[in-house]
C-alpha positions in Angstrom: 10.6 13.7 -10.9 10.9 17.5 -11.7 7.6 19.1 -12.6 5.2 16.1 -11.9 2.4 16.1 -9.6 2.6 13.8 -6.6 -0.4 11.7 -5.7 -1.2 9.3 -3.2 -3.3 6.2 -4.1 -4.9 3.7 -2.0 -6.3 0.2 -3.1 -7.6 -2.7 -1.6 -8.0 -6.2 -3.0 -9.1 -10.1 -2.3 -5.7 -12.2 -2.0 -5.5 -15.5 -3.7 -4.2 -18.3 -1.4 -0.7 -17.1 -0.7 2.2 -18.4 1.7 5.2 -16.4 3.4 7.4 -17.0 0.1 4.8 -15.4 -2.0 4.5 -12.2 0.1 8.2 -12.0 0.3 8.5 -12.3 -3.5 5.6 -9.6 -4.0 7.5 -7.3 -1.7 11.1 -7.8 -3.3 9.6 -7.2 -6.7 7.7 -4.2 -5.7 10.6 -2.5 -3.9 12.8 -3.1 -7.1 10.2 -2.0 -9.6 9.1 0.8 -7.2 12.5 2.3 -6.9 13.0 2.5 -10.5 9.6 4.2 -11.0 10.1 6.5 -8.1 7.1 5.1 -6.3 6.9 4.8 -2.8 4.5 3.3 -0.1 3.4 0.5 2.0 1.5 -2.7 1.9 -0.9 -4.4 4.5 -1.9 -8.2 4.2 -4.4 -9.9 6.6 -4.3 -13.2 4.9 -7.3 -12.7 2.8 -7.0 -9.1 1.7 -4.5 -6.4 0.5 -4.3 -2.7 1.4 -1.8 -0.8 -0.6 -0.8 3.0 -0.3 1.5 4.1 -2.9 2.9 7.6 -3.6 4.4 9.1 -6.9 3.7 10.7 -10.2 0.1 10.0 -10.9 0.5 8.4 -14.4 3.1 6.1 -13.0 0.6 5.0 -10.4 -2.3 4.6 -12.8 0.3 2.3 -14.8 1.2 0.3 -11.7 -2.3 -0.1 -10.9 -3.2 -1.3 -14.4 -0.5 -4.0 -14.2 -1.5 -4.9 -10.8 -5.2 -5.3 -11.6 -4.2 -8.0 -14.2 -1.8 -10.0 -11.3 -3.6 -13.3 -10.4 -2.5 -13.1 -6.9 -5.3 -10.9 -6.3 -8.9 -10.1 -7.5 -11.4 -7.5 -7.0 -9.0 -4.6 -7.0 -10.8 -1.5 -6.1 -9.0 2.2 -5.8 -10.6 3.7 -2.7 -8.4 7.1 -2.8 -6.5 9.0 -5.3 -5.7 12.5 -4.3 -2.9 15.1 -4.9 -0.3 15.6 -2.1 2.4 18.1 -1.7 4.9 15.7 -0.3 5.5 12.0 0.4 4.4 10.7 3.5 7.0 7.6 3.2 9.8 8.8 1.0 12.2 6.4 2.2 9.8 3.2 1.8 9.9 1.8 -1.7 7.6 -0.7 -0.4 7.3 -1.6 3.3 5.3 -4.7 4.4 3.5 -3.6 7.8 3.4 -7.0 9.8 0.2 -8.3 10.8 -0.5 -9.9 14.0 -3.5 -11.7 15.3 -4.0 -9.7 18.5 -6.0 -6.8 17.3 -4.8 -4.1 20.1 -1.1 -5.2 19.3 -1.8 -4.7 15.5 -3.5 -1.4 15.8 -0.5 -0.2 18.0 1.9 -1.5 15.5 0.2 0.0 12.3 -0.5 3.4 14.2 3.3 3.7 14.9 4.4 2.7 11.6 2.2 4.8 9.6 2.2 7.6 11.9 0.4 11.0 11.5 1.5 11.6 8.1 -1.7 10.7 6.1 -4.7 12.8 5.5 -7.6 12.0 8.1 -9.8 10.1 5.6 -7.0 8.2 4.5 -5.6 7.5 7.8 -9.0 6.2 9.1 -9.4 4.2 6.1 -6.1 2.4 6.7 -6.9 1.9 10.5 -10.4 0.6 9.8 -8.8 -1.9 7.4 -6.6 -2.9 10.3 -9.3 -3.5 12.7 -10.6 -6.3 10.5 -10.4 -9.8 11.5 
C-alpha cells in the first residue's frame, strides 16, 4: 500500500477445542483474506493457545483483530505488541502455520529456524517464550 505505515502486531489467545480440520480451515481463510488485505505473518498453535504475528497497514491490522476478537474459536485475545516497522519480516507469508511438536528442543529449533532473526528483540523473545511453553 502506497503511503501507509507498516505495523507488526502480535496477539495471544486461548483456543477452543479444535481439531486438525479446524486449524486447516483457519489457515486457508487467513491466507485468502490476508492476501486481499496485504497482511502477512505467522500462526503458532500449541493445542491450547494461539500466538499470531501479523504485518501490514495498522488500520487493517486493527480491523482484523476486531473481527478475530469475535471469533468463537478462541477467547481472551490480548494484543501483546503493536509496533511500527520499516519493512515486513515475512513478506511472502500470507499466513504461515509453524508446526508444533511435543519435544521442546525440536520445537524450539524448528521455530527459531522458521522465524529467523528478522524480529525486534522483544518480539522475538516473546515468540520464543511462547514456543517454550508445554
